[in-house]
C-alpha positions in Angstrom: 16.4 10.2 -8.7 18.0 10.0 -5.3 17.9 13.8 -4.6 16.8 14.6 -1.0 15.3 17.9 -2.4 12.6 16.0 -4.4 9.2 15.6 -2.8 8.2 11.9 -2.3 5.4 10.7 -4.6 2.3 9.6 -2.8 2.1 6.1 -4.4 0.8 4.7 -1.2 -2.4 6.7 -1.3 -4.6 4.1 -3.1 -3.4 1.4 -0.7 -4.1 3.6 2.3 -7.6 4.3 1.0 -8.3 0.6 0.5 -7.0 -0.3 3.9 -9.1 2.3 5.6 -12.3 1.3 3.8 -11.7 -2.4 4.5 -11.2 -1.5 8.2 -14.3 0.6 8.2 -16.4 -2.1 6.6 -15.1 -4.9 8.9 -14.8 -3.2 12.3 -17.6 -0.7 12.1 -20.3 -2.3 10.0 -19.7 -6.1 10.3 -18.7 -6.4 14.0 -20.9 -3.8 15.5 -23.8 -5.7 17.2 -27.2 -4.2 16.5 -30.7 -5.6 16.2 -33.2 -3.7 14.0 -36.0 -4.9 16.2 -34.8 -2.6 19.0 -34.8 0.5 16.9 -37.7 2.9 17.2 -39.2 3.9 13.9 -39.4 7.6 13.3 -41.2 9.6 10.6 -39.5 12.8 9.6 
């Protein structure tokens, strides 16, 4: 169990993904000021 030759398990991966998505939602989508009335409509 305590062998330095063993590769560490990535048990933190789901926590890291949750932290990143919460950060992305809060700091990028919730705090970014934008007003849809100032956007120019485009037809593609």
